[in-house]
Structure formats: C-alpha cells, structure tokens
C-alpha positions as CSV (number, residue, x, y, z in Angstrom):
1,X,198.0,25.6,65.1
2,X,198.0,25.9,61.4
3,X,201.4,26.6,60.1
4,X,200.9,25.4,56.4
5,X,198.2,26.2,53.8
6,X,198.8,23.5,51.0
7,X,195.8,24.6,48.7
8,X,196.0,28.0,47.3
9,X,195.1,29.5,43.8
10,X,196.6,32.7,42.4
11,X,195.8,35.0,39.4
12,X,197.9,32.3,37.4
13,X,194.5,30.4,37.4
14,X,191.2,31.7,39.2
15,X,192.7,33.2,42.3
16,X,193.3,36.7,43.1
17,X,196.6,36.5,45.2
18,X,199.8,37.1,43.3
19,X,203.3,36.1,44.4
20,X,203.8,39.8,45.3
21,X,200.7,39.6,47.5
22,X,200.9,36.1,48.9
23,X,203.8,36.9,51.7
24,X,201.5,39.5,53.3
25,X,198.6,37.2,53.3
26,X,200.5,34.4,54.9
27,X,201.6,36.7,57.7
28,X,198.1,37.9,58.3
29,X,197.3,34.2,58.8
30,X,200.4,33.3,60.8
31,X,201.3,30.7,58.1
32,X,204.7,29.8,57.4
33,X,204.4,27.6,54.4
34,X,202.1,27.9,51.3
35,X,201.4,25.6,48.2
36,X,200.5,27.3,45.1
37,X,198.3,24.9,43.4
38,X,196.7,26.5,40.4
39,X,194.2,24.8,38.3
40,X,195.7,22.7,35.4
41,X,198.8,25.3,35.2
42,X,202.4,25.6,36.1
43,X,203.2,29.1,38.0
44,X,205.5,30.6,35.3
45,X,207.5,32.4,37.9
46,X,208.3,29.4,40.0
47,X,211.2,27.4,38.9
48,X,212.2,25.4,41.9
49,X,209.8,22.7,43.5
50,X,210.3,24.5,47.0
51,X,211.7,28.1,47.5
52,X,211.8,30.9,49.8
53,X,209.6,34.0,49.0
54,X,210.2,36.8,51.6
55,X,210.3,34.3,54.5
56,X,207.5,32.2,53.4
57,X,208.3,28.7,52.4
58,X,206.5,28.3,49.0
59,X,205.9,25.0,47.5
60,X,205.1,24.9,43.6
61,X,202.2,22.5,43.1
62,X,199.1,22.1,40.7
63,X,195.7,20.9,41.2
64,X,194.9,18.8,38.2
65,X,191.2,17.5,37.4
66,X,190.7,13.8,36.2
67,X,188.2,11.6,34.8
68,X,187.2,8.3,36.7
69,X,184.6,5.6,35.7
70,X,181.9,7.4,38.0
71,X,183.1,11.1,38.7
72,X,185.5,13.9,38.0
73,X,188.0,14.3,40.7
74,X,190.8,16.9,41.6
75,X,194.5,15.7,42.4
76,X,197.0,17.9,44.1
77,X,200.7,17.6,42.9
78,X,203.4,19.2,45.3
79,X,207.1,20.0,44.6
80,X,206.5,20.2,41.1
81,X,209.4,19.9,38.6
82,X,208.5,20.6,34.8
83,X,208.5,17.2,32.9
84,X,207.7,16.9,29.1
85,X,204.7,14.6,29.8
86,X,203.1,17.0,32.2
87,X,203.9,20.2,30.1
88,X,202.3,18.6,27.0
89,X,199.3,17.9,29.1
90,X,198.9,21.3,30.6
91,X,199.3,22.9,27.1
92,X,196.3,20.8,25.7
93,X,194.2,21.5,28.9
94,X,195.0,25.2,28.7
95,X,193.9,25.2,25.1
96,X,190.9,23.3,25.9
97,X,190.0,25.8,28.8
98,X,190.3,29.1,26.4
99,X,187.9,27.3,23.9
100,X,185.5,26.4,26.3
101,X,185.5,30.0,27.9
102,X,184.8,31.4,24.6
103,X,181.6,28.9,24.1
104,X,180.3,29.9,27.7
105,X,180.8,33.5,27.5
106,X,179.1,33.6,23.9
107,X,176.0,31.7,25.5
108,X,175.9,34.0,28.5
109,X,176.2,37.0,26.4
110,X,173.4,35.9,24.3
111,X,171.3,34.7,27.4
112,X,171.6,38.2,29.2
113,X,172.0,40.5,26.3
114,X,175.5,41.7,27.9
115,X,179.2,42.1,26.7
116,X,181.3,40.5,29.1
117,X,184.9,41.5,29.9
118,X,186.7,38.1,30.0
119,X,190.3,37.7,28.6
120,X,190.7,34.4,26.8
121,X,194.1,33.3,28.1
122,X,195.7,30.4,29.7
123,X,194.2,30.1,33.3
124,X,190.8,31.2,32.3
125,X,188.1,29.3,34.2
126,X,184.1,29.7,35.0
127,X,185.2,31.9,38.2
128,X,186.6,34.7,35.7
129,X,183.2,34.3,34.0
130,X,181.1,34.6,37.0
131,X,182.9,37.6,38.0
132,X,182.6,39.3,34.7
133,X,178.7,38.6,35.0
134,X,178.7,40.3,38.4
135,X,180.4,43.2,37.2
136,X,178.1,43.8,34.2
137,X,175.2,45.8,34.2
138,X,172.8,42.8,34.6
139,X,171.3,41.8,38.0
140,X,173.2,38.4,38.2
141,X,175.7,38.1,41.2
142,X,178.8,35.9,41.4
143,X,176.8,32.9,43.0
144,X,173.9,33.6,40.7
145,X,175.9,33.0,37.7
146,X,176.9,29.7,38.8
147,X,173.5,28.8,40.1
148,X,171.5,29.5,37.1
149,X,174.2,30.2,33.9
150,X,177.3,28.2,34.1
151,X,177.1,25.7,36.8
152,X,176.9,21.8,36.0
153,X,173.6,21.4,34.3
154,X,172.8,25.0,33.6
155,X,172.2,26.3,30.1
156,X,175.7,27.9,29.4
157,X,177.4,25.0,31.0
158,X,180.1,23.5,28.7
159,X,182.3,20.3,29.9
160,X,186.0,20.7,29.3
161,X,188.3,18.0,28.3
162,X,190.3,16.4,31.2
163,X,192.5,13.3,31.4
164,X,191.9,9.8,32.8
165,X,192.6,9.2,36.5
166,X,195.5,6.9,35.4
167,X,197.1,9.3,33.0
168,X,196.9,12.2,35.6
169,X,198.5,10.0,38.3
170,X,201.1,9.1,36.0
171,X,202.0,12.6,34.8
172,X,201.8,14.1,38.2
173,X,204.0,11.2,39.8
174,X,206.7,11.9,37.2
175,X,206.8,15.5,38.1
176,X,205.8,15.9,41.8
177,X,207.2,14.5,45.0
178,X,203.7,14.1,46.5
179,X,200.4,13.3,44.8
180,X,197.1,13.3,46.7
181,X,193.5,13.6,46.4
182,X,191.8,16.8,46.9
183,X,188.8,17.5,49.2
184,X,187.4,14.1,49.2
185,X,184.0,15.2,50.8
186,X,183.1,17.5,47.8
187,X,182.3,14.6,45.6
188,X,178.9,13.0,45.2
189,X,180.6,9.7,46.3
190,X,183.4,10.3,48.9
191,X,183.9,6.5,49.3
192,X,184.5,5.8,45.8
193,X,186.9,8.9,45.6
194,X,188.7,7.7,48.6
195,X,189.0,4.0,47.3
196,X,191.3,5.4,44.9
197,X,193.7,6.9,47.2
198,X,195.4,3.7,47.2
199,X,197.2,4.8,43.9
200,X,198.2,7.9,45.8
201,X,200.6,9.4,48.1
202,X,198.4,11.8,50.1
203,X,194.7,12.6,50.9
204,X,193.6,16.2,51.8
205,X,191.8,16.1,55.3
206,X,191.7,19.7,56.9
207,X,189.6,21.8,54.4
208,X,186.8,24.2,54.8
209,X,183.9,22.3,53.9
210,X,181.7,24.5,56.1
211,X,179.0,21.8,56.8
212,X,180.4,20.1,59.8
213,X,181.7,17.1,57.7
214,X,183.1,14.0,59.7
215,X,186.6,13.7,58.1
216,X,186.9,10.1,59.7
217,X,186.8,8.2,56.5
218,X,189.6,10.1,55.2
219,X,191.6,9.6,58.2
220,X,191.1,6.0,58.0
221,X,192.1,5.7,54.3
222,X,195.2,7.7,55.2
223,X,196.0,5.1,58.0
224,X,194.9,2.1,55.7
225,X,197.1,3.1,52.7
226,X,199.8,4.7,54.7
227,X,199.3,8.1,53.1
228,X,200.4,11.6,53.8
229,X,197.7,14.1,55.2
230,X,197.6,17.5,53.3
231,X,195.3,20.3,54.1
232,X,194.6,23.9,53.0
233,X,192.2,26.6,52.5
234,X,191.5,26.2,48.7
235,X,192.2,30.0,48.7
236,X,190.8,31.8,45.8
237,X,190.7,35.2,47.4
238,X,193.0,36.7,50.0
239,X,192.4,34.7,53.2
240,X,194.8,32.0,54.0
241,X,194.9,29.7,56.9
242,X,191.2,28.7,57.1
243,X,192.4,25.1,57.1
244,X,195.8,23.6,56.8
245,X,198.4,21.4,58.6
246,X,200.1,21.9,62.0
247,X,203.9,21.7,62.3
248,X,204.0,17.9,62.8
249,X,201.8,17.0,59.9
250,X,203.7,19.6,57.5
251,X,207.0,18.2,58.5
252,X,206.0,14.9,57.2
253,X,205.0,16.4,53.7
254,X,208.1,18.5,53.8
255,X,210.5,15.5,54.4
256,X,208.9,13.6,51.4
257,X,209.4,16.5,49.1
258,X,213.3,16.4,49.9
C-alpha cells in the first residue's frame, strides 16, 4: 500500500497543486506523506525540512536538473534546508528559466501568430507555455505544443543552463538529508544514469513509466550501492499516489531525514 508520494510539483514550478489543495489530494489518494519537489526551486512557504500540513507529513524537497558527459539527468533532494550555495544556484537557474521562457514564447508567437498568456516569473517552464498554447485560439493542444513546437529538437526549443552533475550533487548534499536519482528509465541510457548512483544516497524506483518498464536494474543498483529507494507520482496535476512507497520503505527514508 502506498503511504508516501515523494515526487510532487506545485504551482511554485509547473504543477497545479498548492499547499492549500495538497492535503485534500493526499486524503483522496490515501497518502500520509508527500514530498514537494519543485523544479530548480525552493518552496517559499516551507521553512522546515519536514513539517505537518493538515495531517500530511510534508517533506520540503527539490528536483534539480544536471549535466553529465552524455545526458541531462534529474536529481531529487529531500529534507531541504536553505544553504548559501544552493540558494545562489537556484537564483541563477530561475533567472535563466525566465530568459529562456521569453525566447520560447517569442518564437511560438511568431510561428503561430498568436499572443500567449505566460507570466515570466520564477518557476516558469515549458509546461506553462504548452498550457498557454492550448488555451490560445490556435488548434494546437498541450501535447502538440511539445511534439511540434517546444520539445527537444523542435523549432522553438531553447536549451537552458544547468549545473554539472558534480556541482549539483555537492549543492544538494550540503542542503538535503537525502539526494537521489529521479526516474532512471526515462533517460536514453538508463544504465549510464544508474552507474552514477554510486555518488548518491537514493534511487527512484516506483514511478508511473506507463510502459511496463522492468525496474530490476534500479533495484540492483540500490542493493549494490546500499541506496535508499524513493518513489512517487511526479505529479503535475491533482492526482497523488499513482506511485510511491509503502510504509516500510518510507520509514527508511524518513529515518535518514532525522
């Protein structure tokens, strides 16, 4: 039984949940613990690494994209405390996100001859732009925007600045109780991604890949490197508990945060 969903996004980045709506979503899913892991950003209303929110155990976390020799990967930090190093890194990343969003929106507006309603503020990302495209007068839907306009290799795609793997791990390790690899089977080379878990504390195993992925390689990496197992829905909408941890697995993560 899933009791902890440790991969959730809010309106602080590109999700639709807020701290006000999250407890009800957790209750609907029967989830007792949730990690807020917004992209490249602290949650401004969370001061403690772990807190209670209307009966839900809430973990302050972050999802940080990093660069390796062969790919861009996502790291998850849990039990976050604000540090100078991570604060400076996050500020730089958000500034770049805003500039990147302006460039993408300008390109899309030129391509489609539309005006998009996008707020250029910290946390902005491509999902905001795709939603704006879907809400415009053009025929493109949310998925079409990614597939034909703003996805990797598309005419309006703009890469963003991200830290190297080593810097990302260092900054997260200073600030977080647990640092892990997110969704290893979403990368082009899962084996190379999993090899880097020797430098981490955890690896995400339960995850809604949706295509019958065999997660055995991640489980073996966890055993080989003595890693914690994390898991979550990667929720960007209102549904929690699609994937996550049972009580025993969560208790191990929670103990490390203490």
